[in-house]
Every structure is written in structure tokens, then in C-alpha cells.
C-alpha positions, 0 to 999 in steps of 0.5 A: 275858380277866377282863373286870375279874373279880378274885379275892382272892389272898394275896400278899407285898407287897415292901417298897419297895412297902409303905406299912409300909416293910417286906414283909408277906402280904396279900390282894389283888385279882388278875385272875381269869384269872391268879389261879390262876397267881399263887397257884402262884407264891406257894405256890412261894416266888416273890415278885412286884412286879406282874401283869395279865392285859393285859385283852384289849389284849395279853399278860398279865405277871407282874413277879417280885421279882428283875427277871424278867418272865413273859409270858402269852400270850392266844389 
């Protein structure tokens, strides 16, 4: 669990979630315990909609742009 610590990661913001009405790359705060996973996915060309580590209340998740969900098991 990251205990509300974040790392800034460059991510693609989808157009439908953007105030610009188009997709763009922007630096966003990502939960530090999953930031390396998010960064690797972005560098691999996999676009996401959202991510959360679960903050100790459950599993983390990364929602992909194509509708799939990655679950990150917390142990």
C-alpha cells in the first residue's frame, strides 16, 4: 500500500475524459506502489482510463481503454 504517496507518470488522457475534448499526454499523480506498472503499460503502448492501488482496502486495479480490467493482488 502506498499510504497516499504518489509518483508523477506521463500517461495518455483519453479524449472522452479530457477537458480538451481530445486525447493528449500529460503528467499525472499515480499511486507510488503501482506507478512502475502504469509506466510500463504506457511505454508498451497500452492506454488506460484509470488506476488505483486499493489503498489497503482491497485489490488494486488498472482499467484499460479497451474495457479490460487488470487486478493487482495485494498481499
